[in-house]
C-alpha positions as CSV (number, residue, x, y, z in Angstrom):
1,M,-72.1,-7.7,-23.7
2,E,-74.4,-11.0,-24.1
3,F,-75.7,-10.7,-20.6
4,L,-77.9,-7.1,-22.3
5,D,-81.4,-7.3,-22.9
6,I,-81.1,-4.2,-25.2
7,D,-84.7,-3.9,-26.0
8,N,-86.0,-3.7,-22.4
9,L,-82.9,-1.3,-21.4
10,S,-83.5,1.0,-24.4
11,A,-87.2,1.3,-23.1
12,L,-85.8,1.8,-19.6
13,L,-83.2,5.0,-20.4
14,N,-86.5,6.4,-22.2
15,H,-88.5,6.2,-19.4
16,L,-86.0,7.2,-16.8
17,A,-85.4,10.5,-19.7
18,K,-88.8,11.1,-19.7
19,L,-88.8,11.2,-15.7
20,A,-85.8,13.2,-15.1
21,G,-86.7,15.5,-18.2
22,I,-82.9,14.7,-19.1
23,P,-81.2,12.6,-21.7
24,V,-79.7,9.8,-21.0
25,S,-76.8,7.4,-22.6
26,L,-75.2,4.1,-22.0
27,Y,-71.7,3.9,-22.7
28,S,-69.4,1.2,-22.1
29,S,-66.0,1.6,-20.3
30,K,-64.1,2.0,-23.0
31,G,-66.9,5.3,-24.2
32,D,-68.3,3.4,-26.7
33,I,-72.1,4.3,-27.0
34,I,-74.3,1.5,-26.1
35,L,-77.8,3.2,-26.2
36,Q,-79.0,6.6,-26.2
37,T,-82.6,8.3,-25.5
38,V,-84.4,10.2,-28.1
39,N,-85.0,13.4,-26.1
40,E,-81.0,14.9,-26.8
41,P,-81.0,18.8,-26.6
42,E,-80.6,20.2,-30.1
43,I,-77.5,22.2,-29.1
44,L,-75.6,19.3,-27.8
45,K,-76.9,17.1,-31.0
46,T,-75.2,20.1,-32.8
47,I,-71.9,20.1,-31.4
48,K,-71.7,16.3,-30.8
49,Y,-72.0,16.2,-34.8
50,S,-70.2,19.4,-36.0
51,P,-67.2,18.4,-37.7
52,A,-65.3,20.8,-35.1
53,G,-67.2,19.5,-32.2
54,I,-67.2,15.7,-32.3
55,S,-63.9,15.1,-31.8
56,E,-63.5,17.5,-28.5
57,Y,-67.0,15.9,-27.3
58,N,-65.7,12.1,-27.8
59,E,-62.8,13.0,-26.0
60,F,-65.0,14.7,-23.1
61,V,-67.1,11.6,-22.8
62,R,-63.8,9.4,-22.3
63,K,-61.8,11.5,-19.5
64,S,-65.3,11.6,-17.9
65,I,-65.6,7.7,-18.0
66,N,-62.2,7.6,-16.9
67,K,-62.6,9.7,-14.0
68,A,-66.1,8.2,-13.1
69,I,-64.9,4.5,-12.9
70,L,-62.0,5.8,-10.6
71,S,-64.6,7.8,-8.4
72,H,-67.0,4.6,-8.0
73,D,-69.6,7.3,-7.8
74,V,-71.8,9.7,-9.6
75,S,-69.3,12.5,-11.2
76,I,-70.5,15.7,-12.5
77,F,-68.5,17.4,-15.6
78,K,-69.2,20.5,-17.8
79,G,-69.3,19.3,-21.2
80,P,-67.8,21.2,-24.4
81,E,-71.3,22.9,-25.3
82,G,-71.3,24.5,-21.8
83,G,-73.5,21.9,-19.8
84,Y,-73.5,19.6,-16.8
85,H,-73.2,15.9,-17.5
86,F,-73.5,13.2,-14.9
87,F,-71.3,10.1,-15.5
88,A,-72.5,7.1,-13.0
89,P,-70.6,3.4,-13.3
90,V,-73.0,0.5,-12.6
91,S,-71.3,-3.1,-12.6
92,V,-72.7,-6.2,-13.0
93,N,-70.4,-9.5,-13.1
94,K,-67.2,-7.6,-13.1
95,N,-68.3,-5.8,-16.1
96,T,-68.6,-2.0,-15.9
97,L,-71.0,0.1,-17.8
98,I,-71.5,4.3,-17.7
99,I,-74.9,5.6,-17.2
100,S,-74.7,9.3,-18.3
101,G,-77.2,12.3,-18.8
102,G,-77.8,15.8,-18.2
103,G,-76.1,18.9,-20.7
104,I,-78.1,20.8,-18.8
105,Y,-77.6,24.8,-17.5
106,L,-77.8,26.7,-13.7
107,S,-79.1,29.6,-15.6
108,S,-80.1,31.1,-19.1
109,K,-77.6,33.7,-18.7
110,D,-75.1,30.6,-18.4
111,F,-76.1,29.6,-22.1
112,E,-76.4,33.0,-23.2
113,R,-72.3,33.2,-22.2
114,F,-71.5,30.1,-23.8
115,I,-73.1,31.1,-27.3
116,E,-71.3,34.4,-27.0
117,K,-68.2,32.9,-25.9
118,K,-68.3,30.0,-28.3
119,K,-69.9,31.4,-31.4
120,V,-66.8,32.3,-33.0
121,Y,-65.4,28.5,-32.6
122,Y,-68.5,26.8,-33.5
123,S,-69.5,28.4,-36.7
124,V,-72.8,26.5,-36.9
125,L,-73.9,28.4,-34.0
126,E,-74.2,31.5,-36.0
127,T,-76.9,30.6,-37.9
128,K,-78.8,28.3,-35.2
129,D,-78.8,30.7,-32.6
130,N,-82.6,31.4,-32.4
131,G,-83.4,27.8,-32.4
132,F,-81.6,26.2,-29.2
133,K,-83.7,26.0,-26.1
134,P,-81.6,25.1,-23.4
135,M,-82.3,23.2,-20.3
136,I,-82.4,25.0,-17.0
137,I,-81.7,23.9,-13.7
138,E,-82.1,25.5,-10.0
139,N,-78.9,24.2,-8.7
140,L,-76.4,21.4,-8.9
141,S,-77.0,19.5,-5.9
142,S,-81.2,19.0,-7.3
143,F,-79.2,17.6,-10.4
144,I,-77.0,15.2,-8.9
145,Q,-79.8,13.6,-6.7
146,T,-81.7,13.5,-9.7
147,A,-78.2,11.2,-11.4
148,R,-78.2,9.2,-8.1
149,H,-81.7,8.0,-8.5
150,I,-81.2,7.3,-12.2
151,K,-78.3,5.2,-10.8
152,S,-79.9,3.4,-8.6
153,I,-82.9,2.6,-10.9
154,F,-80.5,1.7,-13.6
155,A,-78.5,-0.3,-11.4
156,I,-81.3,-2.8,-9.8
157,M,-83.0,-3.2,-13.5
158,L,-79.5,-3.9,-14.7
159,T,-79.1,-6.6,-12.4
160,G,-82.2,-8.0,-12.7
161,N,-81.7,-8.1,-16.5
162,Y,-78.4,-10.0,-16.2
163,K,-79.6,-12.9,-13.3
164,Y,-82.5,-13.4,-15.8
165,N,-80.6,-13.8,-18.6
166,I,-78.3,-16.0,-17.0
167,N,-81.0,-17.8,-15.1
168,E,-82.8,-18.0,-18.7
169,K,-79.2,-19.4,-20.3
170,K,-78.7,-21.9,-17.4
171,Y,-82.6,-22.9,-17.7
172,R,-82.0,-23.7,-21.7
173,V,-78.5,-25.5,-21.1
174,I,-80.7,-27.7,-18.1
175,K,-83.4,-28.3,-20.6
176,I,-81.1,-29.4,-23.5
177,M,-78.9,-31.5,-21.5
178,M,-82.1,-33.1,-20.0
179,E,-83.9,-34.1,-23.0
180,I,-80.5,-35.4,-24.1
181,I,-79.8,-37.7,-20.6
182,S,-83.4,-39.1,-21.3
183,D,-82.8,-39.5,-25.0
184,I,-79.7,-42.0,-24.6
185,N,-80.5,-45.1,-25.8
186,D,-78.5,-48.1,-26.8
187,E,-76.8,-46.8,-30.1
188,Y,-75.8,-43.6,-28.2
189,Q,-72.2,-42.8,-28.8
190,K,-69.6,-41.1,-27.0
191,S,-68.8,-38.9,-30.4
192,N,-72.5,-37.7,-29.7
193,I,-72.1,-36.8,-26.3
194,F,-68.8,-34.5,-27.0
195,S,-70.6,-33.2,-30.3
196,I,-73.4,-31.9,-28.4
197,L,-70.9,-30.4,-25.8
198,S,-69.1,-28.5,-28.1
199,D,-71.9,-27.3,-30.0
200,M,-73.7,-26.4,-26.2
201,I,-70.5,-24.2,-25.7
202,L,-69.8,-22.6,-29.0
203,F,-73.6,-21.7,-29.1
204,F,-74.0,-20.5,-25.1
205,F,-70.8,-18.8,-24.2
206,N,-69.2,-17.7,-27.6
207,A,-66.2,-19.7,-27.1
208,E,-63.5,-18.8,-29.9
209,S,-62.2,-22.2,-29.5
210,L,-62.6,-25.3,-28.0
211,V,-60.9,-28.9,-27.6
212,I,-62.2,-31.8,-26.2
213,L,-59.2,-34.6,-24.8
214,I,-59.6,-38.0,-23.7
215,R,-57.0,-39.5,-21.8
216,N,-54.8,-42.2,-23.3
217,N,-51.4,-43.7,-22.1
218,G,-50.9,-40.9,-20.0
219,M,-51.3,-38.3,-22.8
220,L,-54.5,-36.1,-23.2
221,E,-55.3,-37.0,-26.9
222,P,-58.0,-34.8,-29.0
223,I,-61.2,-35.9,-30.3
224,L,-63.0,-32.9,-31.2
225,A,-61.9,-29.2,-31.9
226,T,-63.5,-26.3,-33.1
227,G,-63.8,-22.8,-33.9
228,K,-60.7,-20.2,-35.0
229,L,-58.0,-22.7,-34.0
230,R,-59.5,-25.6,-35.2
231,D,-57.2,-27.2,-37.3
232,Y,-54.5,-26.6,-34.6
233,L,-56.4,-28.2,-31.8
234,K,-57.2,-31.4,-33.4
235,T,-53.8,-32.4,-33.8
236,T,-52.1,-31.7,-30.8
237,S,-51.7,-33.6,-27.7
238,L,-51.1,-32.8,-24.2
239,K,-49.0,-33.7,-21.6
240,I,-50.7,-33.9,-18.3
241,N,-48.7,-31.9,-16.0
242,G,-49.1,-28.2,-14.5
243,F,-52.5,-26.7,-14.6
244,I,-53.7,-29.4,-16.9
245,E,-52.5,-32.3,-14.4
246,K,-54.4,-29.8,-11.6
247,A,-57.4,-30.1,-13.7
248,V,-57.2,-33.4,-14.3
249,E,-56.4,-35.0,-10.5
250,E,-57.8,-32.8,-8.3
251,Q,-61.0,-32.7,-10.8
252,I,-61.5,-29.1,-10.5
253,Y,-61.4,-26.0,-13.1
254,V,-58.5,-24.7,-13.6
255,Y,-57.8,-21.0,-15.2
256,N,-54.3,-20.5,-17.0
257,D,-53.0,-17.4,-18.6
258,S,-49.3,-17.7,-18.1
259,A,-47.5,-18.0,-21.9
260,M,-44.8,-20.5,-20.1
261,D,-47.3,-22.8,-18.1
262,I,-49.4,-23.0,-21.5
263,M,-45.9,-23.8,-23.4
264,R,-45.1,-26.4,-21.2
265,A,-48.0,-27.9,-21.7
266,G,-47.7,-28.5,-25.0
267,L,-49.3,-25.2,-26.8
268,N,-48.3,-22.6,-29.1
269,E,-48.1,-19.1,-28.8
270,D,-51.3,-18.5,-30.4
271,I,-52.9,-19.9,-27.0
272,V,-53.1,-17.3,-25.0
273,T,-55.5,-18.2,-22.0
274,V,-57.0,-21.9,-21.2
275,S,-59.7,-22.6,-19.3
276,V,-59.4,-26.2,-18.3
277,F,-62.7,-28.0,-17.3
278,P,-62.5,-31.6,-15.9
279,I,-65.0,-34.5,-17.6
280,I,-65.8,-36.8,-14.8
281,T,-67.2,-40.4,-15.1
282,G,-67.6,-42.4,-11.8
283,N,-64.8,-41.5,-9.7
284,E,-61.9,-40.7,-12.8
285,T,-61.2,-38.1,-15.0
286,A,-61.8,-39.2,-18.7
287,G,-61.0,-36.3,-20.3
288,V,-61.0,-32.1,-20.4
289,L,-62.8,-29.4,-22.4
290,N,-60.3,-26.8,-23.0
291,I,-61.8,-23.4,-23.9
292,I,-59.3,-21.0,-25.8
293,N,-58.9,-17.4,-26.0
294,T,-62.3,-16.8,-24.4
295,N,-63.5,-14.6,-21.1
296,L,-65.7,-16.4,-19.1
297,S,-68.0,-15.2,-16.1
298,A,-68.1,-16.8,-13.3
299,E,-71.6,-17.8,-13.7
300,D,-70.3,-19.2,-17.2
301,I,-67.7,-21.2,-15.2
302,Q,-70.1,-22.5,-13.0
303,L,-72.7,-23.4,-15.9
304,I,-70.1,-24.8,-18.0
305,T,-69.0,-27.2,-14.8
306,E,-72.1,-28.3,-14.6
307,T,-72.1,-29.3,-18.2
308,C,-69.3,-31.0,-18.2
309,R,-70.7,-32.8,-15.5
310,A,-73.8,-33.8,-17.0
311,A,-71.8,-34.9,-20.6
312,G,-69.4,-36.9,-17.9
313,L,-72.8,-38.5,-16.5
314,M,-73.7,-39.3,-20.0
315,L,-70.3,-41.1,-21.0
316,R,-70.6,-43.0,-17.9
317,V,-73.7,-44.1,-19.0
318,A,-72.4,-44.3,-22.9
319,Q,-69.6,-46.8,-21.3
320,L,-71.7,-48.9,-19.2
321,Q,-73.7,-49.6,-22.2
322,E,-71.0,-50.2,-24.1
323,A,-69.6,-52.4,-21.3
324,Y,-72.8,-54.2,-21.0
325,Q,-73.2,-54.6,-24.9
326,K,-69.9,-56.3,-24.9
327,Y,-70.9,-58.2,-21.7
328,L,-73.6,-59.8,-23.9
329,R,-71.4,-60.1,-27.1
330,D,-68.9,-62.1,-24.6
331,V,-71.7,-64.1,-23.4
332,N,-73.0,-65.2,-26.8
333,T,-69.4,-65.9,-27.8
334,L,-68.1,-67.8,-24.9
335,W,-72.0,-69.9,-25.6
336,S,-71.3,-70.3,-29.1
337,A,-67.9,-71.7,-28.2
338,A,-68.8,-74.0,-25.6
339,E,-71.3,-75.4,-27.8
340,R,-68.9,-76.2,-30.2
341,I,-66.7,-78.0,-28.0
342,I,-68.6,-79.8,-25.3
343,P,-70.0,-82.1,-27.7
344,L,-66.4,-83.4,-28.6
345,M,-65.0,-86.8,-26.8
346,E,-62.5,-87.5,-29.1
347,P,-59.3,-86.0,-27.8
348,D,-57.2,-85.0,-30.8
349,E,-60.6,-83.4,-32.1
350,L,-61.5,-81.3,-28.7
351,Y,-57.8,-80.4,-28.5
352,N,-57.7,-79.0,-31.9
353,A,-61.5,-77.1,-31.5
354,I,-60.0,-75.7,-28.0
355,L,-57.0,-74.5,-29.7
356,E,-58.6,-73.1,-32.5
357,T,-61.5,-71.1,-30.5
358,S,-59.0,-69.7,-28.4
359,V,-57.1,-67.8,-31.5
360,R,-60.4,-66.6,-32.9
361,L,-61.5,-65.3,-29.6
362,A,-58.3,-63.6,-29.0
363,E,-58.4,-62.4,-32.9
364,A,-54.7,-63.8,-33.1
365,E,-52.8,-66.3,-35.4
366,K,-50.6,-68.2,-33.2
367,G,-51.1,-70.7,-30.2
368,S,-50.3,-73.8,-28.5
369,L,-52.1,-75.9,-26.1
370,L,-50.0,-78.1,-23.9
371,L,-51.1,-81.0,-21.3
372,A,-49.0,-82.5,-18.5
373,E,-48.8,-86.4,-19.4
374,N,-50.6,-88.7,-17.4
375,N,-47.4,-90.3,-16.3
376,S,-45.4,-87.3,-15.6
377,S,-45.6,-83.8,-14.7
378,L,-43.9,-82.7,-17.9
379,L,-46.0,-80.9,-20.7
380,T,-46.5,-82.0,-23.9
381,I,-48.2,-80.2,-27.2
382,K,-51.5,-81.7,-27.8
383,A,-52.5,-78.9,-30.6
384,A,-51.1,-75.7,-32.2
385,R,-50.8,-73.0,-34.8
386,G,-47.7,-71.7,-36.0
387,I,-45.7,-74.8,-34.7
388,H,-45.0,-78.0,-37.1
389,K,-46.9,-81.2,-35.8
390,K,-44.0,-83.1,-36.0
391,L,-42.7,-81.3,-33.1
392,F,-45.4,-81.9,-31.3
393,D,-43.6,-85.0,-30.0
394,A,-40.0,-83.4,-29.6
395,V,-41.3,-80.7,-27.1
396,K,-41.9,-81.6,-23.2
397,I,-41.8,-78.6,-20.8
398,K,-41.1,-79.0,-17.3
399,P,-42.4,-77.3,-14.7
400,G,-41.2,-74.1,-14.1
401,E,-39.4,-73.7,-17.2
402,G,-39.8,-70.9,-19.8
403,I,-43.2,-69.1,-19.6
404,A,-45.7,-72.2,-20.3
405,G,-43.5,-74.1,-17.2
406,K,-44.2,-71.0,-15.0
407,V,-47.7,-70.2,-15.7
408,F,-47.8,-74.1,-15.0
409,T,-46.4,-74.2,-11.6
410,E,-47.6,-70.7,-10.6
411,G,-51.2,-71.1,-11.7
412,I,-51.6,-67.6,-12.7
413,P,-52.2,-66.0,-16.0
414,V,-49.8,-64.0,-17.6
415,L,-50.2,-60.9,-20.4
416,V,-47.3,-59.1,-21.9
417,D,-46.7,-56.5,-23.9
418,D,-43.3,-58.1,-25.1
419,I,-42.6,-61.7,-24.6
420,E,-38.5,-60.7,-24.2
421,K,-39.5,-58.9,-21.0
422,I,-41.3,-61.3,-18.7
423,Y,-39.2,-62.9,-16.1
424,H,-36.3,-61.3,-17.9
425,I,-36.2,-64.2,-20.5
426,K,-34.4,-63.6,-23.9
427,S,-36.4,-65.2,-26.9
428,D,-34.8,-66.5,-29.9
429,R,-38.6,-65.7,-31.5
430,K,-37.8,-69.2,-33.0
431,Y,-41.2,-69.7,-34.0
432,K,-40.9,-66.3,-36.2
433,Y,-43.4,-64.3,-33.7
434,K,-44.7,-61.2,-35.3
435,T,-45.1,-59.3,-32.4
436,G,-43.8,-59.8,-28.8
437,S,-47.2,-59.4,-26.9
438,F,-48.5,-63.0,-25.3
439,L,-50.8,-64.6,-23.3
440,S,-50.8,-67.6,-21.7
441,I,-53.6,-69.0,-19.3
442,P,-53.5,-71.8,-16.9
443,L,-56.1,-74.4,-17.5
444,K,-57.0,-75.5,-13.7
445,I,-59.8,-77.5,-12.3
446,G,-60.4,-76.4,-8.7
447,D,-56.3,-75.6,-7.2
448,R,-55.1,-78.3,-9.3
449,T,-53.3,-77.4,-13.1
450,I,-53.8,-79.9,-15.9
451,G,-52.2,-77.9,-19.1
452,V,-51.2,-74.0,-20.2
453,L,-52.9,-72.5,-23.2
454,N,-50.6,-69.9,-25.3
455,I,-51.7,-67.3,-27.5
456,A,-49.7,-65.3,-29.9
457,D,-49.3,-62.8,-32.6
458,K,-52.5,-60.5,-32.5
459,I,-53.7,-60.3,-36.1
460,T,-54.0,-56.3,-35.8
461,G,-50.5,-56.4,-34.8
462,G,-51.3,-54.7,-31.8
463,I,-50.8,-56.4,-28.2
464,F,-53.2,-58.1,-25.8
465,S,-55.6,-56.4,-23.8
466,E,-56.9,-57.4,-20.6
467,E,-60.4,-58.0,-22.3
468,D,-58.6,-60.4,-24.2
469,M,-57.4,-62.1,-21.3
470,S,-60.5,-62.2,-19.4
471,L,-62.2,-63.5,-22.5
472,I,-59.8,-66.5,-22.8
473,R,-60.1,-66.9,-19.2
474,S,-63.7,-67.6,-19.2
475,F,-63.1,-69.6,-22.2
476,A,-60.3,-71.8,-20.5
477,S,-62.9,-72.5,-18.1
478,Y,-65.4,-74.1,-20.4
479,A,-62.0,-75.7,-21.9
480,T,-60.5,-76.9,-18.7
481,I,-64.2,-78.7,-18.3
482,A,-64.7,-80.1,-21.4
483,L,-60.9,-81.5,-21.1
484,E,-61.7,-83.2,-18.2
485,R,-65.0,-84.6,-19.1
486,S,-63.5,-86.2,-22.5
487,N,-60.7,-87.7,-19.9
488,Y,-63.7,-89.6,-17.6
489,Y,-65.9,-90.2,-21.2
490,N,-62.7,-92.1,-22.5
491,L,-61.8,-93.7,-19.3
492,A,-65.1,-94.8,-18.8
493,E,-65.2,-96.1,-22.7
494,H,-61.8,-98.1,-21.9
495,L,-63.3,-99.6,-18.7
496,R,-66.6,-100.5,-20.4
497,E,-64.4,-102.0,-23.1
498,L,-62.2,-103.9,-20.9
499,S,-65.8,-105.1,-19.2
500,I,-67.2,-106.4,-22.5
501,T,-64.0,-107.3,-24.1
502,D,-62.2,-110.9,-24.5
503,S,-58.8,-110.0,-23.1
504,L,-57.2,-112.9,-25.2
505,T,-59.2,-112.7,-28.8
506,G,-59.6,-109.0,-28.4
507,L,-63.9,-110.1,-29.1
508,F,-67.0,-109.1,-27.1
509,N,-67.2,-111.3,-23.9
510,R,-70.1,-113.4,-23.1
511,R,-71.5,-110.7,-20.9
512,Y,-71.7,-108.4,-24.0
513,F,-72.9,-111.2,-25.8
514,E,-76.3,-111.6,-23.3
515,E,-76.8,-108.3,-23.5
516,R,-76.5,-107.8,-27.1
517,F,-78.7,-110.7,-27.9
518,I,-81.6,-109.9,-25.4
519,E,-81.6,-106.2,-26.9
520,E,-81.6,-107.9,-30.3
521,L,-84.5,-110.2,-29.7
522,H,-86.7,-107.5,-28.4
523,R,-85.7,-105.1,-30.9
524,S,-86.6,-108.1,-33.5
525,E,-90.4,-108.7,-31.8
526,R,-91.2,-105.1,-31.5
527,H,-90.8,-104.9,-35.7
528,N,-91.4,-107.9,-36.6
529,L,-87.7,-108.7,-38.0
530,S,-86.0,-112.0,-38.0
531,F,-82.3,-112.6,-37.4
532,S,-80.0,-115.7,-36.7
533,L,-77.6,-116.6,-34.2
534,A,-74.0,-119.1,-35.5
535,M,-72.5,-120.9,-32.8
536,I,-68.7,-121.8,-33.9
537,D,-66.6,-124.3,-32.4
538,I,-62.9,-125.2,-33.5
539,D,-62.7,-128.8,-34.3
540,D,-60.4,-131.1,-32.1
541,F,-59.2,-128.2,-30.7
542,K,-58.2,-130.2,-27.3
543,L,-56.0,-131.8,-29.7
544,F,-54.0,-129.4,-30.7
545,N,-53.6,-127.6,-27.3
546,D,-52.6,-130.8,-26.2
547,T,-50.1,-131.5,-28.8
548,E,-48.8,-128.0,-29.3
549,G,-49.5,-126.7,-26.3
550,H,-51.8,-123.8,-24.2
551,I,-49.1,-121.0,-25.8
552,S,-49.6,-122.2,-29.3
553,G,-53.7,-122.8,-28.5
554,D,-54.0,-119.2,-27.0
555,E,-52.1,-118.3,-30.6
556,M,-55.1,-120.3,-32.9
557,L,-57.6,-118.3,-30.9
558,K,-56.6,-115.1,-31.9
559,A,-55.9,-115.9,-35.4
560,I,-59.4,-117.7,-36.1
561,S,-61.2,-114.6,-34.1
562,F,-59.0,-111.8,-36.5
563,I,-60.0,-114.0,-39.4
564,A,-63.7,-113.9,-38.2
565,K,-64.1,-111.0,-37.4
566,E,-62.6,-109.0,-40.6
567,T,-64.7,-111.6,-42.4
568,L,-68.2,-110.7,-40.9
569,R,-70.3,-107.6,-42.3
570,V,-70.3,-104.2,-40.1
571,S,-73.7,-105.0,-38.8
572,D,-72.7,-108.8,-37.3
573,V,-71.7,-109.0,-33.9
574,I,-69.0,-112.0,-32.6
575,A,-68.0,-112.7,-29.2
576,R,-66.2,-115.2,-27.5
577,F,-68.6,-117.7,-25.7
578,G,-66.2,-119.5,-24.1
579,G,-63.3,-121.5,-24.4
580,E,-62.6,-122.5,-28.1
581,E,-66.3,-121.5,-29.1
582,F,-67.7,-118.3,-31.0
583,A,-71.2,-117.1,-31.4
584,V,-72.2,-114.6,-33.8
585,I,-75.5,-112.4,-34.1
586,M,-76.5,-111.4,-37.0
587,P,-79.5,-109.0,-37.4
588,Q,-82.1,-109.3,-39.8
589,T,-80.8,-112.2,-41.5
590,G,-82.5,-115.2,-42.4
591,K,-81.2,-118.6,-42.6
592,E,-80.5,-118.4,-46.0
593,E,-78.3,-115.7,-46.0
594,A,-76.7,-116.2,-42.7
595,F,-75.7,-119.7,-44.4
596,L,-73.4,-117.7,-46.5
597,V,-72.1,-115.6,-44.4
598,T,-71.0,-117.9,-41.9
599,E,-69.8,-120.4,-44.6
600,R,-67.2,-117.6,-45.7
601,I,-65.5,-117.8,-42.2
602,R,-65.7,-121.7,-42.1
603,K,-63.8,-121.3,-45.9
604,A,-61.5,-118.4,-44.9
605,V,-60.1,-120.4,-41.5
606,R,-59.2,-123.4,-43.4
607,E,-57.5,-121.5,-46.3
608,M,-56.2,-118.7,-43.9
609,I,-54.5,-120.3,-41.2
610,P,-50.6,-122.0,-42.0
611,R,-49.6,-125.0,-41.0
612,N,-47.1,-124.5,-38.5
613,W,-47.4,-127.0,-36.2
614,K,-44.9,-129.9,-35.1
615,K,-47.7,-132.4,-33.6
616,Y,-51.0,-131.6,-34.5
617,P,-51.9,-134.9,-36.4
618,K,-54.4,-132.8,-38.9
619,E,-53.2,-130.9,-42.3
620,T,-56.0,-127.8,-41.2
621,I,-57.7,-126.0,-38.9
622,T,-61.4,-126.5,-39.1
623,V,-64.6,-124.7,-37.6
624,S,-68.2,-126.2,-37.5
625,I,-70.7,-123.8,-37.1
626,G,-74.5,-124.2,-36.6
627,I,-77.3,-121.9,-37.2
628,A,-81.0,-120.9,-35.7
629,S,-83.3,-118.3,-36.4
630,F,-85.8,-116.0,-34.8
631,P,-88.8,-116.7,-34.6
632,E,-88.6,-120.0,-36.2
633,D,-86.4,-122.1,-34.3
634,G,-87.4,-120.0,-30.8
635,A,-89.2,-117.4,-28.9
636,N,-87.2,-116.4,-26.5
637,R,-83.2,-117.1,-25.5
638,K,-82.9,-120.2,-24.1
639,E,-85.0,-121.8,-27.4
640,I,-82.7,-120.0,-30.5
641,I,-79.3,-120.8,-28.4
642,R,-80.3,-124.7,-27.9
643,S,-81.1,-125.1,-31.3
644,A,-78.2,-123.6,-32.8
645,D,-76.4,-125.4,-30.3
646,R,-78.3,-128.8,-31.9
647,A,-77.6,-127.5,-35.4
648,L,-73.5,-127.7,-34.4
649,Y,-73.8,-130.5,-32.7
650,R,-75.1,-132.2,-36.0
651,S,-72.3,-130.5,-38.1
652,K,-70.2,-132.5,-35.5
653,M,-71.1,-135.4,-36.0
654,E,-71.6,-135.6,-39.7
655,G,-67.9,-135.2,-39.6
656,K,-66.9,-131.7,-38.5
657,D,-65.6,-128.8,-40.9
658,R,-69.1,-127.6,-41.9
659,T,-72.0,-125.6,-41.6
660,T,-75.4,-126.5,-40.5
661,V,-78.9,-124.9,-40.7
662,W,-81.2,-125.9,-37.6
663,T,-84.1,-127.9,-39.0
664,I,-86.6,-129.8,-37.0
């Protein structure tokens, strides 16, 4: 009996025996000796341990204890040695102990009659007659009174001893739990908590076997088992029904010793009793601690209940830490993903980056990005994994059609374990999906849905989780912003291009030329660089227009523009300056190099334009060119352009189809 402090109780028994002048012993309710004093009468010891007397004495003790327990009071019985003994039951925490004492006689004549009567039966008395000194008491009532005093004192001490031990145990348990709670850090894992809980129950409560089970998909799955039935318990899942369900749902301690109930819970015949303690995290029952085939006191139950509550608190802290760490990981992951897609402006690059990032975040193998076309509400594939690119243009999904169409129309994300079950759609797995688990996320700006992001085939072969959907939805918000930003950027670029481009020739227009010229002038001034300007004019273009018509004239302008643009260097800038006149800015280019560059243009125009006109009198189309350079031919815009115009005028005056470099 773990609540007994044997050393203290032994000292108490010896002290009581000395005060009362009689031997005192302590028995269990089954008659097993726990403690006895040292002043036992010689005759009693002789009879107790003699071959003839030992069984008779033990039977006497057993019967006397049973009668005393039934009487609930001090009982007096005559022993096999002829002396009187008292037996007094003392109860503490549903455990009954028997304190016994005596072996006394009412007179010396009683003792002598016993010796004479039993001398033949107890042969040992024949040789030890003269050594026995009986304990004599005047009357039985005083003996009973003494027995009551001994019982009262012992009961008080036993109860105090029990309460001290219980409180001391409670103190140690609470102390350990507080130390553990105060020691929880970011690395504290659930397994540590369950291991500590298991060790504490085994150490403090002497459990025969125990198992800790956690709720999972409507079952209780074992995660740790120890004790005699460990191998069986660690492989046995339990149904949440019957008395197990009561403990889980009502969050209370439940004890059961019904073989039928235990069998219905999924346990075998080796399990005789089950004590179920819920492990509560927040408002939910995360699992249970089952203590098997172990008798627990009311105080034990209360203490284990509190221990499980503390374990639940630690588990909740660990869960919150895990959630916080996951949140940090998700934030970092999303930020990294956003950093990857935000700088992208080119649509195809952005589409592929969004899809690849989504698939990687969800740890999946397949996916597709569908966007609504500008001029219709049809969804088209912009990027995909697991679908051949040649199918992109062929796939056009109407709003409300299929899963993606419904998600686009309703604007609500979809997460399913099996793609064939959603909306009762029968899938033929046309793209050879490995699993039926599927994610479909709408891409939304405010209340407007612009597309759908689909993710399929978890790499692990499992199903997508709510956490997966939450992560992809968060990323989809960034992706939608990036898509809109790209659209606005490309639209702005297109509008800007329209504003600086000549609609007929596709070259830069006069407006852009003026801006770019000023930029190059300032750059050259700052860095002490030179640049050249060439003015190009189509020879006799008015005559060509008049004879061949304006349509042919426009085609001629386009052809010369194309030839000039293809002939120039990458760094050169050509613009339609007006009518049939063009201007070329050549950065960091002197007159000699500028002459070579523009000569290539002049010769290419002369040689490459085919003669397909009918009325124009000349055999070839030619251009005249004038060149001026900064800083020698002018310090500002007006001076440089005027110098180039003068050089062009000289080319015209000297017979056309030539290049002239301006010199004063």
